[in-house]
C-alpha positions in Angstrom: 0.0 0.0 0.0 2.8 2.4 0.9 4.6 1.7 -2.4 1.4 2.4 -4.3 1.0 5.8 -2.5 4.6 6.7 -3.3 4.0 5.9 -6.9 1.0 8.2 -7.0 2.9 11.1 -5.5 5.8 10.6 -7.8 3.5 10.5 -10.9 1.7 13.6 -9.7 5.0 15.5 -9.1 6.2 14.5 -12.6 3.0 15.7 -14.1 3.1 19.1 -12.3 6.7 19.6 -13.3 5.8 18.9 -17.0 3.0 21.4 -16.8 5.2 24.0 -15.3 7.9 23.6 -18.0 5.5 23.4 -20.9 3.1 26.1 -19.8 2.5 28.3 -23.0 2.2 31.5 -20.9 5.5 30.9 -19.3 7.2 29.9 -22.5 5.9 33.1 -24.1 7.1 35.2 -21.2 10.7 33.9 -21.8 10.8 35.3 -25.3 12.7 38.6 -25.6 9.8 40.3 -27.5 6.1 39.6 -28.0 4.1 40.9 -31.0 0.6 42.0 -29.7 -2.5 41.3 -31.6 -4.6 44.4 -32.7 -8.0 43.0 -33.6 -10.1 46.2 -34.1 -10.0 49.8 -35.3 -12.5 52.6 -35.7 -11.8 54.7 -38.8 -11.2 58.5 -38.4 -12.2 61.6 -40.4 -10.0 60.5 -43.3 -12.0 57.3 -43.6 -9.0 55.1 -42.6 -7.5 53.7 -39.4 -3.7 53.6 -39.0 -2.3 50.1 -38.1 1.2 50.0 -36.7 2.9 46.9 -35.2 2.6 46.7 -31.4 5.6 45.1 -29.6 6.2 44.3 -26.0 9.7 43.9 -24.6 10.0 41.1 -22.2 13.7 41.6 -21.4 15.4 44.7 -20.2 18.3 44.7 -22.6 16.3 44.0 -25.8 16.8 46.5 -28.7 14.1 46.5 -31.4 15.7 47.2 -34.7 12.6 47.2 -37.0 8.8 46.6 -37.0 7.0 45.9 -40.3 3.6 44.5 -41.4 2.3 42.8 -44.6 -1.4 43.3 -45.1 -3.9 41.1 -47.0 -7.3 42.6 -47.7 -10.3 40.3 -47.9 -12.4 42.8 -49.7 -9.7 43.5 -52.4 -8.7 39.8 -52.3 -5.0 40.7 -52.5 -2.0 41.8 -50.5 -2.2 45.6 -50.3 1.0 46.3 -48.4 4.3 44.5 -47.9 6.9 45.1 -45.2 5.5 48.6 -44.3 6.0 50.4 -41.0 2.3 51.3 -40.9 -0.7 51.0 -43.2 -3.9 53.1 -43.3 -6.8 50.7 -43.4 -10.2 51.4 -45.0 -13.3 49.7 -43.4 -12.9 45.9 -44.0 -11.3 42.7 -42.7 -7.6 42.1 -43.0 -4.9 39.5 -42.3 -1.8 41.0 -40.7 1.6 39.4 -40.7 3.9 41.4 -38.4 7.6 41.0 -38.4 10.0 42.3 -35.7 13.8 42.3 -35.9 15.5 42.6 -32.5 18.8 42.3 -30.8 19.4 40.5 -27.5 22.6 39.4 -25.9 24.6 40.4 -29.0 22.4 38.3 -31.4 20.0 39.7 -33.9 16.9 37.7 -34.5 13.5 38.0 -36.2 10.1 36.9 -34.9 6.7 37.0 -36.8 3.1 36.7 -35.9 -0.1 36.5 -38.1 -3.4 37.8 -36.8 -6.6 39.3 -38.1 -8.0 42.8 -37.7 -11.2 44.7 -38.6 -11.6 48.3 -39.4 -15.1 49.8 -39.0 -16.9 53.1 -39.5 -19.3 54.0 -36.7 -22.4 56.2 -36.9 -20.4 59.2 -38.0 -19.2 60.8 -41.3 -15.9 60.7 -42.9 -14.5 63.2 -45.4 -15.7 61.3 -48.5 -19.3 61.3 -47.0 -19.2 65.1 -46.6 -17.9 65.6 -50.1 -21.2 64.1 -51.4 -23.4 66.8 -49.9 -25.2 69.1 -52.3 -25.9 72.7 -51.5 -28.8 74.7 -52.9 -27.9 76.2 -56.3 -29.7 79.5 -55.6 -27.8 82.6 -54.6 -30.2 85.6 -54.2 -33.2 83.3 -54.4 -33.3 79.7 -53.1 -34.2 77.0 -55.6 -34.8 74.3 -52.9 -32.7 71.8 -54.9 -30.1 71.2 -52.3 -30.1 68.1 -50.0 -32.9 67.8 -47.6 -32.4 67.3 -43.9 -33.2 63.6 -44.3 -30.8 63.2 -47.3 -28.0 64.8 -45.2 -28.7 62.4 -42.4 -28.4 59.4 -44.7 -25.2 60.7 -46.4 -23.5 61.5 -43.0 -24.6 58.3 -41.4 -26.1 59.9 -38.3 -29.1 62.0 -37.3 -27.1 64.8 -35.8 -28.9 67.3 -33.5 -30.5 70.7 -33.8 -28.1 73.4 -32.7 -30.2 76.5 -33.3 -33.3 77.5 -35.3 -35.1 80.7 -36.3 -38.7 81.2 -37.2 -40.1 83.2 -40.1 -41.1 85.9 -37.7 -37.7 86.2 -36.2 -36.0 86.5 -39.6 -38.4 89.1 -40.9 -38.2 91.1 -37.7 -34.4 91.1 -38.0 -34.6 92.4 -41.6 -36.9 95.2 -40.5 -34.7 96.2 -37.6 -31.4 95.8 -39.4 -30.0 99.3 -40.3 -28.2 97.8 -43.3 -31.4 96.5 -44.9 -32.5 98.3 -48.0 -35.8 100.1 -48.1 -37.2 97.5 -50.5 -36.1 94.7 -48.2 -37.7 96.4 -45.2 -41.0 97.0 -47.1 -41.2 93.4 -48.3 -40.4 92.0 -44.8 -43.0 94.2 -43.1 -45.6 93.3 -45.7 -45.0 89.6 -44.9 -45.2 90.3 -41.2 -48.6 91.9 -41.7 -50.1 89.3 -44.0 -48.8 85.9 -43.0 -50.8 83.8 -40.5 -49.5 83.3 -36.9 -48.9 79.6 -37.8 -46.8 80.6 -40.8 -44.8 83.2 -38.9 -44.0 80.8 -36.0 -42.8 78.0 -38.3 -39.1 77.4 -38.7 -37.5 79.1 -41.6 -33.9 78.2 -40.8 -32.1 75.4 -38.9 -28.5 74.9 -38.0 -27.8 71.2 -37.4 -24.6 69.6 -36.1 -23.5 66.1 -37.3 -20.9 63.7 -35.9 -17.6 63.4 -37.8 -15.5 60.3 -37.2 -12.5 61.0 -35.0 -13.9 64.2 -33.6 -15.8 65.0 -30.4 -19.4 66.1 -30.4 -19.4 69.8 -31.2 -16.4 69.5 -33.6 -18.2 67.8 -36.5 -20.0 68.9 -39.6 -22.2 72.0 -39.3 -25.1 72.3 -41.8 -27.5 75.2 -42.3 -30.9 74.5 -43.9 -33.7 76.7 -45.2 -37.2 75.5 -44.6 -40.5 76.1 -46.3 -43.2 74.1 -44.6 -42.2 70.5 -44.9 -39.5 71.2 -47.6 -35.9 71.8 -46.6 -32.7 72.6 -48.6 -29.0 72.6 -47.5 -27.7 76.2 -48.1 -24.3 75.9 -46.4 -22.1 73.4 -44.5 -18.7 73.3 -42.8 -16.5 70.3 -42.1 -13.6 69.9 -39.7 -11.2 70.7 -42.5 -12.8 74.2 -42.6 -12.9 74.8 -38.9 -10.3 72.9 -36.8 
């Protein structure tokens, strides 16, 4: 019985020792460098996400000589970059092969790792989205052929929010009170104030709406100004982060 017990203890000790020696976590920790996986990116205002190799030094005296990546795009079905320091990724799925050359204890070695990453665009606009916006073609008189509020929401991929609005009454009163308004403008504005119904006067004539831009905080996005005529709207002017920040 005693011999049987000793055999069990010896087998258990041998098993534990094997596990300690062969533990993947410990084996990885002994490597001078580790290439970290980067599995996800949000794209920024430019419509891309910058992917750069991420390396962890596990030894104090390790010197990293170079870090490069080769990128295969599943949407393009081809390799789009070879041995680059960084790559700007459009939304999509990619296979990344990272290669790191390092020097440790006088010896120069190379290690590689292959992993997968995804770049996504959130509910925000990128530069190419904003470039698709259409302003009203009218100058002195609006044609109401610019993008509507709903069309802008779809193109910019988010609903945005109302920043400020002005009613028909407020705009006409401003024209009447403005010392720089011409006599004809004042006469026309006063005539409308006298003849329009209260419902028409209190309806919105202008809205300033703010939309989210990828890579920017709320309030630093795309500013769009619309003219309204009942249920109709038209984009008359917009600004992007390129214009403001």
